[in-house]
N, C-alpha and C positions, 0 to 999 in steps of 0.2 A: 786383427793386429793386437798383440798383448805385449807391451813394452815393459821391461824391468831393468832396474839399475844393476850394473855388474858388481857394485859394492853393497848392494842390498840396503841402501840407506833409507828406503821407504818413500823416496820421491815419487810424485805422481805426475809431474810435468816434464816433458822431454822436448828436445829441439831436433828436427830433421836437419842433418848437415848438408844434404844434397837435394834440396827441394827447389823446384822452379815455380815461381809465382807469376801469374799473368795479371796485368793491371790495364785499365783503360787509360785514355789520354788525361783524365783528371786524377789519376793515381788510385782509383778505387779498385779494390780486390775483385777479380773476375773468376779465377780458377787457380788450381795448383796441381802439381804432380811430383811424385818422388822419383828423381832421376836415378838414384842409387841408394840402397838401404844403408843408413848410417845415422845413428841417433846418440845424443848425449843427455844425461840427466841434468835438469836445471837446478836441482837441489845441491848436488855435490860436484858436478862437472865430469863425472865418470862416463865411460861408454855405456850405452844401453843396448839391450838385445831384444829382438822380437821373438818371444817364446812360442808364438804360434807356428814358427818355421821349424821348430825342433823335431816334431814327429817326421816330417818330410825328409829332413836331413839325416835322421837316424835310419830311415828306410833306404835312402840312397846309399849310405855307408854300408848297410847290411848287404845290399845287392852287389856292391863292389867287392866285398869280402867273401861273397858266396863262391865256393869252389865249384868249377865246372864238373859236371858228372863225368864219370869215367866212360870210356868207349870200348867197344869190342875190338881187340887188336889180335891179328893173326901173326904168330911168330913164323918168319920165313924159314927157320932152321928146323924146329921141332914140330911145326904146324899145330901148335896148341892155341886155342882161342881163349885169350885171357882178357879180363876187363881192368884196364889201367888207363892212365893218361897217355896221350900221344907223346912220343919222344923218349919214352922210358925204355928200359931193357926188359926182355922176357924174364919173368921170375923163375922160370924153369931152367933155361939154358944160357941166359945172359946176352942173347943176340939182340941187335937193334930191331925195333918193331915197326910195322907199317899198318895203316888203318885197313881193316877188312871191308870191302865194298859189297853191297847187296845183302847184308846180314841184318 
């Protein structure tokens, strides 16, 4: 975990907003867990972010944005095998395309 203030105020203390704390019958601390990530900077009160999650989030976004590879499509009219996305028209004759099986 690497927390940082969104205002870059330099604060080094943060509060977990959604933390659950377990206590014994005498009120002594036993355990804690973060129920949902959410933090604030105790220096200025701004939201704080966990910078250790950034690489994973960037990778997930890149996978979402990745365009699927083209497939081999056989034109039913001119019988030309072209590599395009499914649902497009044939670049040669403009006919609707269907996926070629077994190729």
